[in-house]
C-alpha positions in Angstrom: -9.4 6.4 0.3 -8.1 6.7 3.2 -8.2 10.8 4.0 -6.0 12.3 1.1 -2.8 10.9 1.9 -0.2 12.6 -0.3 2.3 9.3 0.4 -1.0 6.8 -0.8 -2.4 8.8 -3.5 1.7 9.5 -4.5 2.5 5.7 -4.9 -0.4 5.5 -7.5 0.3 8.6 -9.3 3.6 9.5 -8.2 4.6 12.8 -7.5 6.8 16.1 -7.3 10.6 15.8 -5.8 12.5 18.3 -4.4 15.5 17.0 -3.5 17.8 18.9 -0.8 20.3 17.3 1.6 17.8 17.0 4.3 15.4 15.2 2.5 15.2 11.2 3.2 14.9 11.2 6.6 18.1 8.9 7.0 22.0 9.2 5.4 23.4 11.7 4.0 23.3 13.7 0.7 21.3 14.2 -1.9 18.4 11.7 -2.4 18.9 11.9 -6.7 22.7 12.7 -6.1 22.2 16.3 -6.9 19.9 19.3 -6.2 17.0 19.4 -8.6 13.3 19.0 -8.9 12.3 15.3 -10.2 9.2 13.6 -10.8 9.0 10.3 -9.1 6.3 8.6 -11.4 3.7 6.0 -9.6 2.3 2.6 -10.4 -0.2 4.1 -12.5 0.8 7.6 -13.3 -2.0 8.5 -15.8 -5.3 7.0 -13.1 -7.1 9.8 -11.8 -7.1 9.4 -8.3 -9.9 10.8 -5.7 -9.4 11.3 -2.4 -12.6 10.9 0.1 -11.9 11.8 3.6 -12.8 8.9 6.2 -11.0 9.8 9.3 -10.5 12.4 12.1 -7.7 12.9 14.1 -10.2 10.7 16.5 -10.3 7.8 14.2 -11.6 6.3 11.6 -15.3 5.1 12.1 -17.6 2.1 10.1 -20.1 5.1 9.2 -17.8 7.1 7.3 -16.4 4.3 5.0 -19.3 3.1 4.5 -20.8 6.6 3.4 -17.5 6.5 0.9 -18.6 3.6 -0.2 -22.2 4.4 -1.2 -20.6 7.3 -2.7 -18.2 4.9 -5.3 -21.2 3.0 -5.7 -22.7 5.9 -7.0 -20.1 7.5 -8.9 -20.1 3.7 -10.5 -23.9 3.4 -11.4 -23.4 7.0 -13.2 -20.4 6.0 -15.3 -20.6 2.4 -15.6 -18.0 1.6 -18.5 -15.2 3.3 -16.0 -13.1 1.2 -14.2 -12.8 2.0 -10.3 -10.4 1.1 -8.0 -10.5 1.8 -4.0 -7.6 1.7 -2.0 -8.2 1.1 1.3 -5.0 1.9 3.5 -6.7 1.3 7.2 -8.1 -1.1 8.9 -9.5 -2.6 11.7 -9.6 -6.1 14.2 -12.9 -7.1 13.4 -15.8 -6.6 10.6 -19.8 -5.8 11.4 -22.3 -7.2 9.6 -23.0 -3.5 8.3 -19.1 -3.5 7.0 -19.4 -6.7 5.1 -22.9 -5.8 3.4 -21.1 -2.5 1.9 -18.6 -4.4 0.7 -20.5 -7.5 -0.7 -22.3 -4.2 -2.5 -18.8 -2.6 -3.7 -18.1 -5.9 -5.1 -21.2 -6.4 -6.8 -21.5 -3.1 -8.4 -18.1 -3.7 -10.1 -15.6 -2.1 -8.3 -12.1 -3.4 -6.7 -11.5 -2.8 -3.2 -7.7 -3.3 -2.2 -6.7 -3.1 1.3 -3.9 -3.1 3.5 -3.6 -6.5 5.9 -2.0 -4.7 8.4 0.6 -3.6 10.3 0.1 -5.8 13.4 2.8 -8.8 12.6 2.0 -12.1 14.6 -1.1 -10.4 15.8 -3.0 -11.1 12.6 -4.7 -9.1 9.9 -6.7 -6.7 10.0 -10.4 -6.1 8.2 -11.3 -5.4 5.7 -8.1 -7.1 4.3 -8.3 -10.3 5.4 -11.8 -10.6 4.4 -11.9 -12.7 1.9 -13.6 -10.9 -1.3 -10.9 -7.8 -1.0 -7.4 -8.0 -2.4 -5.1 -8.1 0.9 -1.9 -6.6 1.0 0.7 -7.5 2.4 4.4 -5.4 2.7 7.8 -6.7 1.8 11.0 -4.8 0.6 14.5 -5.5 -1.5 17.8 -7.0 0.2 19.7 -4.6 -1.1 18.4 -1.5 0.7 20.6 0.8 2.1 23.4 -1.0 1.3 25.0 2.3 0.0 25.1 3.6 3.1 25.6 7.0 4.6 24.0 7.5 0.8 20.4 7.2 0.1 20.9 6.6 -3.4 19.9 2.7 -3.1 16.7 3.4 -4.2 17.9 4.4 -7.7 19.2 0.9 -8.8 17.7 -1.6 -10.7 15.9 -4.4 -8.5 15.6 -7.8 -10.7 12.2 -9.2 -11.6 13.9 -13.0 -12.4 14.8 -13.5 -8.9 12.3 -13.6 -6.0 15.4 -13.9 -3.9 15.9 -10.3 -3.9 12.5 -9.5 -1.8 11.5 -10.1 1.5 8.6 -9.8 4.3 8.6 -7.1 6.7 8.3 -8.1 10.2 5.6 -6.3 10.7 3.4 -6.9 8.2 0.5 -9.0 9.6 0.6 -12.4 8.9 -2.5 -14.7 8.4 -4.4 -15.9 11.2 -7.6 -18.9 10.6 -10.3 -17.3 8.7 -8.2 -14.6 7.2 -7.7 -14.4 3.8 -4.3 -12.9 2.7 -3.8 -12.4 -1.3 -0.6 -11.0 -2.1 2.6 -8.9 -0.9 4.0 -5.9 -2.7 6.4 -3.0 -2.1 5.8 -1.3 1.2 9.2 -1.2 2.9 10.9 2.2 2.6 9.2 3.6 -0.3 10.6 7.6 -0.6 6.7 9.6 -0.4 5.7 13.0 0.1 4.9 13.9 4.2 3.9 17.0 5.9 6.4 15.7 9.0 8.7 13.0 8.7 8.4 11.5 12.1 4.7 10.5 12.0 5.3 7.3 10.2 8.0 5.4 10.5 8.5 1.7 9.7 4.6 0.7 9.5 4.6 1.9 13.2 1.8 5.8 13.6 2.9 7.0 16.6 1.1 9.7 18.8 2.1 12.6 16.6 -0.3 11.5 14.0 -3.5 12.5 16.5 -2.4 15.8 16.5 -2.7 18.6 14.1 0.9 20.6 15.5 3.8 18.7 13.3 4.6 21.8 10.6 5.9 21.4 7.2 9.7 22.1 6.6 9.1 25.3 5.1 9.7 27.8 7.2 9.4 32.2 6.9 13.4 31.9 7.1 13.5 29.3 4.1 10.3 30.6 2.4 11.8 28.7 -0.8 12.0 25.3 0.5 9.3 22.2 -0.3 6.2 22.4 1.5 6.9 19.1 2.0 9.5 16.5 3.2 10.2 13.3 1.4 11.2 10.2 3.7 11.5 6.8 3.5 8.5 5.0 5.0 7.3 1.7 5.2 3.9 -0.2 6.3 1.3 -1.9 4.1 -0.4 1.6 3.8 2.0 1.4 0.7 1.4 -2.2 -0.1 -2.2 -1.4 -0.9 -2.0 1.5 -3.2 0.6 -0.3 -5.1 -0.9 -3.1 -6.3 -4.0 -0.8 -6.3 -2.2 1.0 -9.4 -1.6 -2.5 -10.8 -5.3 -3.1 -10.7 -5.7 0.0 -12.6 -3.4 -0.9 -14.7 -5.0 -4.3 -15.7 -8.8 -2.7 -15.8 -7.4 0.1 -18.3 -5.6 -3.0 -20.6 -9.2 -5.2 -19.8 -12.0 -3.4 -18.8 -14.3 -6.2 -18.2 -12.2 -7.5 -15.3 -13.9 -6.5 -11.9 -14.9 -9.2 -8.4 -18.5 -8.6 -8.8 -18.5 -12.5 -9.6 -17.0 -12.9 -5.6 -19.4 -14.9 -3.8 -20.2 -13.1 0.1 -21.5 -16.2 1.8 -23.3 -15.4 5.4 -20.3 -16.9 7.0 -17.1 -14.1 6.0 -14.6 -17.5 6.5 -16.3 -19.2 4.2 -16.6 -16.1 1.0 -14.9 -16.5 -2.1 -12.8 -14.3 -4.2 -13.9 -12.9 -7.4 -12.0 -12.7 -10.5 -9.0 -9.6 -10.7 -8.5 -11.1 -7.0 -7.6 -14.6 -8.6 -5.7 -13.4 -11.8 -3.4 -11.6 -8.7 -3.0 -14.2 -7.0 -2.3 -16.2 -10.3 0.2 -13.8 -11.5 1.7 -13.4 -8.1 5.8 -15.5 -7.7 5.5 -17.4 -4.9 8.1 -16.5 -1.9 9.4 -19.4 0.0 8.5 -20.3 3.6 9.4 -20.3 5.8 12.4 -18.1 5.3 15.6 -15.9 6.8 17.4 -13.1 5.2 19.6 -10.5 6.6 19.4 -6.8 5.6 20.5 -3.4 6.3 18.4 -1.5 8.9 17.5 2.4 7.9 20.2 3.3 10.9 23.1 1.1 9.1 22.7 -1.9 11.4 22.1 -5.5 10.7 18.3 -6.3 10.4 17.2 -9.6 10.3 13.9 -10.3 9.0 12.0 -13.8 9.4 9.0 -15.2 7.6 6.2 -18.2 7.8 3.8 -19.0 5.2 1.0 -17.2 6.7 2.9 -13.9 5.6 3.5 -14.7 1.9 -0.2 -14.8 0.6 -0.2 -16.4 -3.2 3.0 -14.6 -3.5 4.6 -11.1 -5.0 2.9 -9.1 -7.6 5.5 -7.7 -10.6 3.3 -5.4 -12.8 4.2 -7.1 -16.4 3.3 -10.3 -15.0 -0.5 -9.1 -13.4 -0.9 -7.3 -17.1 0.1 -10.4 -18.6 -2.7 -12.2 -16.8 -5.4 -9.6 -17.4 
């Protein structure tokens, strides 16, 4: 889940990149340094991705999300030995009793639900991510992003994994409020993803054009050989969530006995407790210093200061190797 978004799916399973000089949204030149067709691997490139539509242009409704949960519970019961992870890159400001009961049923069935923390900054987290038995993911980035401008080649550089000072928390990433539970943080800032139109989603903000269907792909009759999708650098917890969902898929592939089935719902959502997978992720995460502030470069080339408190870090940044070692 959510509705089939190529950007969130590509975060998990990877995508084909047809490079051209107008790709990437910002900067000049080629994304890879030269024209050609390339494979951009996902976090769990071997995973099977099942798209389920739960949203329409008018919105995403609890009834559709709960119907998707019900379908996946049936799928899990029919294939009990098959690991199943839900990525939910959407949310709302509250958790209804019906949705809570459905999430509890998902966990009890042995399915791991990973959800975006939200893109509301200090306004707080969205649900279901804020509900404790759900693995919630905030968004951050690499401090060296855009340092190669006007070239876009920063994304091809290696990011050291032994220095937590290399990463930061994005300002749009939702902060944890009382009664809410932010678990971990992962990459959600300027990910290179396929998208039908580069204008729809920028820096964690969905603009009004997402409510209509008039935004065309870049291929045109006089440019028929062009790729059918643009590849912008886009941001949001919609991408940090599938990053961690991919990590969870790798954990379950390594140890099929893992799940969040032992999560304790509780009649009061604020009194619920996490399940085993969530606890393992939290234990494997590298703590992020807080409060903290770093100076980075914005996609425009302008300087940008990102600041965060301890309400934005959860248990820390998740690295694949550390998470698999704990599995």
